[in-house]
C-alpha distance (Angstrom), angle and dihedral (degrees) to the residues before:
residue distance angle dihedral
M1 . . .
T2 3.81 . .
V3 3.76 123.8 .
I4 3.73 120.2 -171.8
F5 3.87 122.7 -157.2
D6 3.81 128.6 167.7
A7 3.79 93.0 -11.8
D8 3.78 126.5 176.3
M9 3.75 103.5 -176.5
R10 3.79 125.2 -178.7
E11 3.82 95.7 -153.9
P12 3.82 139.3 6.8
V13 3.79 122.4 -88.7
V14 3.81 120.3 -135.4
T15 3.83 122.2 -161.0
T16 3.80 138.9 165.6
L17 3.75 120.3 -118.2
R18 3.69 134.5 179.7
G19 3.78 104.2 -74.1
G20 3.78 99.0 15.0
T21 3.84 152.0 -22.2
I22 3.78 127.8 -66.2
A23 3.82 133.3 -164.9
Y24 3.76 121.6 -165.5
Y25 3.76 138.4 -177.0
S26 3.82 137.2 176.1
E27 3.82 132.1 175.7
R28 3.78 139.0 161.3
A29 3.71 121.5 -102.3
P30 3.85 113.6 -89.2
D31 3.84 111.6 -79.8
R32 3.80 92.2 1.7
V33 3.82 111.6 154.2
G34 3.84 96.8 -170.6
A35 3.77 131.9 60.9
N36 3.81 127.6 -57.3
Q37 3.81 100.9 -103.8
D38 3.78 94.1 -156.7
A39 3.84 118.5 94.4
A40 3.76 129.2 -175.8
L41 3.79 141.6 -166.4
I42 3.84 129.4 -155.0
D43 3.83 111.9 -172.9
A44 3.77 113.5 -171.5
R45 3.79 89.5 -143.7
G46 3.79 88.9 72.1
M47 3.81 109.5 -81.2
F48 3.80 126.1 121.3
A49 3.79 126.6 178.2
I50 3.79 143.2 171.9
A51 3.79 126.5 -165.7
D52 3.81 123.5 -168.4
G53 3.81 113.9 -160.6
A54 3.80 121.8 -133.6
G55 3.84 136.7 177.2
G56 3.82 100.1 70.5
A57 3.76 131.5 -37.6
A58 3.82 102.6 -74.4
A59 3.80 94.6 34.1
G60 3.80 94.7 48.0
D61 3.84 93.7 48.6
R62 3.84 89.7 49.0
A63 3.80 93.1 49.7
A64 3.76 94.8 49.1
H65 3.75 92.7 45.6
H66 3.80 92.9 50.7
L67 3.80 92.7 46.0
I68 3.81 94.8 51.8
T69 3.83 90.4 44.2
S70 3.86 89.7 53.5
L71 3.85 91.5 49.4
A72 3.82 90.7 48.6
K73 3.82 88.2 64.2
A74 3.86 92.0 52.2
S75 3.79 130.0 87.8
P76 3.87 117.5 -125.3
D77 3.74 97.1 -102.1
R78 3.78 127.8 110.8
S79 3.81 101.6 -112.1
T80 3.81 93.9 44.1
I81 3.83 92.4 49.3
L82 3.82 92.4 48.1
D83 3.79 90.7 49.3
A84 3.82 92.8 49.0
L85 3.85 90.0 50.2
E86 3.81 92.5 49.9
R87 3.76 92.4 48.2
A88 3.80 92.6 47.0
N89 3.81 90.4 48.2
A90 3.86 91.3 53.8
D91 3.76 91.2 46.3
I92 3.82 94.1 51.4
V93 3.84 93.0 46.7
K94 3.84 87.3 54.8
F95 3.84 90.4 54.8
G96 3.76 83.8 78.8
V97 3.84 94.9 -157.5
G98 3.81 100.8 101.4
A99 3.76 94.0 -96.5
C100 3.83 116.3 165.1
S101 3.76 139.3 159.5
T102 3.69 142.3 -172.3
V103 3.85 120.1 -132.5
A104 3.77 135.5 -163.5
I105 3.80 120.2 -172.8
V106 3.85 134.6 -176.5
T107 3.73 124.6 -172.9
V108 3.83 120.2 -169.2
Q109 3.82 114.6 -164.5
E110 3.77 125.9 166.5
G111 3.81 92.1 -17.1
Y112 3.75 96.9 -48.3
A113 3.85 126.9 109.0
R114 3.81 124.1 -151.6
T115 3.84 123.5 -175.4
Y116 3.73 134.9 -149.6
H117 3.78 125.8 -175.1
V118 3.80 145.7 168.9
G119 3.83 119.4 -174.5
D120 3.81 129.7 -7.7
S121 3.79 103.3 -42.8
S122 3.78 95.0 110.2
I123 3.76 144.6 -156.9
L124 3.81 132.9 -140.1
I125 3.79 129.7 -175.1
V126 3.81 113.0 -168.0
G127 3.76 135.0 179.2
Q128 3.80 125.5 -133.9
R129 3.79 92.4 -98.1
G130 3.84 92.0 51.5
R131 3.82 99.3 -98.5
R132 3.82 112.2 152.2
K133 3.84 104.2 -128.9
L134 3.80 91.0 175.7
Q135 3.79 134.8 1.8
A136 3.77 117.8 178.3
I137 3.80 115.7 -135.0
P138 3.82 111.9 -122.8
H139 3.78 112.0 -120.3
S140 3.81 94.8 -122.6
P141 3.80 140.0 96.5
V142 3.77 90.9 -101.9
G143 3.76 93.0 46.1
Y144 3.77 91.9 52.7
A145 3.81 91.7 46.6
I146 3.81 90.2 54.7
E147 3.79 90.7 49.3
A148 3.83 90.6 50.2
G149 3.77 91.2 51.0
V150 3.86 92.4 -116.0
L151 3.76 94.1 114.9
D152 3.82 130.5 38.8
E153 3.87 116.7 -127.5
R154 3.82 92.6 -122.1
E155 3.82 92.6 47.1
A156 3.84 89.1 48.4
L157 3.86 91.8 63.6
H158 3.83 89.0 66.3
H159 3.80 99.0 39.4
D160 3.80 116.7 128.5
E161 3.81 92.2 -131.3
R162 3.77 98.7 46.3
H163 3.83 89.8 110.6
L164 3.84 91.4 61.1
V165 3.86 115.8 103.4
S166 3.82 121.3 -168.6
N167 3.81 101.7 -168.9
L168 3.77 125.7 43.8
V169 3.83 139.8 164.3
G170 3.82 104.2 -111.4
T171 3.80 97.5 50.2
D172 3.79 131.8 103.8
D173 3.79 92.8 -123.2
M174 3.82 99.1 45.3
R175 3.82 114.5 150.1
I176 3.74 127.3 -167.3
E177 3.87 119.6 -141.1
V178 3.82 111.9 -149.4
S179 3.85 123.7 -172.0
T180 3.74 128.8 -143.8
P181 3.87 114.0 -105.3
I182 3.83 112.9 -76.4
R183 3.81 116.2 -151.0
M184 3.88 109.3 -128.4
A185 3.74 120.9 -136.4
R186 3.79 121.0 -152.4
R187 3.79 96.6 -99.7
D188 3.82 98.8 36.3
T189 3.81 116.7 124.9
V190 3.82 125.5 -151.4
V191 3.79 117.2 -152.3
V192 3.87 119.1 -165.3
A193 3.80 115.0 177.1
S194 3.74 147.6 156.1
D195 3.86 117.5 -117.9
G196 3.83 89.9 -92.5
L197 3.81 84.3 83.7
W198 3.79 101.9 35.7
D199 3.91 93.0 45.9
N200 3.81 93.8 53.2
L201 3.81 105.1 37.9
H202 3.76 129.5 49.9
V203 3.82 113.5 -118.5
E204 3.78 89.8 -118.8
E205 3.87 89.7 56.0
I206 3.78 91.1 51.5
I207 3.81 91.6 48.7
E208 3.74 93.6 49.1
T209 3.76 91.0 49.2
V210 3.84 99.2 49.5
R211 3.77 103.4 32.7
K212 3.78 96.9 82.9
G213 3.79 143.0 13.7
P214 3.79 128.9 40.0
L215 3.80 116.8 -24.8
A216 3.81 91.1 -130.8
T217 3.76 90.1 56.3
A218 3.75 92.6 49.5
A219 3.76 92.9 48.8
A220 3.80 92.9 48.9
T221 3.79 90.7 49.1
L222 3.79 93.5 49.7
A223 3.83 92.2 50.3
K224 3.83 92.9 47.0
D225 3.80 94.7 45.9
A226 3.81 95.0 46.3
R227 3.81 91.8 48.1
T228 3.81 91.3 49.3
R229 3.77 91.4 52.3
M230 3.82 92.3 48.2
R231 3.81 93.3 52.1
S232 3.79 100.0 44.9
S233 3.76 130.5 43.3
V234 3.79 113.3 -143.6
Q235 3.79 123.5 179.3
N236 3.83 113.6 -94.8
Q237 3.81 91.9 6.6
P238 3.82 124.9 108.5
N239 3.77 115.7 -106.1
K240 3.86 121.6 176.3
P241 3.82 118.4 146.2
D242 3.82 107.2 -141.3
D243 3.81 144.1 136.7
L244 3.81 107.2 -73.0
T245 3.85 124.4 -148.3
F246 3.77 128.9 160.3
L247 3.77 141.5 163.8
L248 3.82 125.0 -157.8
F249 3.80 121.1 -166.0
R250 3.81 133.7 -176.7
P251 3.76 123.9 -177.4
S252 3.79 121.6 -123.8
R253 3.78 119.8 -110.8
E254 3.80 90.4 -108.1
A255 3.82 95.5 49.5
A256 3.87 90.4 49.0
Q257 3.81 92.6 48.1
N258 3.77 91.9 49.7
A259 3.84 94.7 52.8
């Protein structure tokens, strides 16, 4: 099991797990003095999670840390994950300091993926030809507007209210969105990321990067392209300096065949 707190990595790490290969990366926002408020979990039993703290620097860091620590004690099954999230939510509310966090979780068991999320740290499952097999809806006014067809994905990256989030761990009305199981094909890629990725790259760019080629190359390209966007403002291109954390997963041939 790998737990990632306050990371400032220079390059992605790629490792083989039971059932597939995962690449992960996390770094602080450019010029940030304080902690990286993103936290992540990689459980070799087939659970991957990212939490993005909110509610001020110290509070956000504390919330994300507690949330990932709670998930690390859970097994990768639906009831245990939901229980862990409910307990973590109650704990964070009791902190009484305005601490909150998003969370995005993927479990991969016997060739099937299931997703859980709260907030705008999002999840994408894409096939080798670029088909979106699953795209989690960010829990935000902008996310809901995209889903309703009121707002275009590209326009949304420049929307004045993109920073608003309407559902967070650490609130009395938190709700957890759970997907149905998604059958994984051999060359599918799972992307789990904080909004440091989604706010700086267009979804089409992310898909084109991850859908083919070695996972290590895809991870390195995403990290480089997101960093470049954060550090330079170019007309009509997204630009939002933020902590950046992402996980990429591809199933092994055996795992996909057994699904």
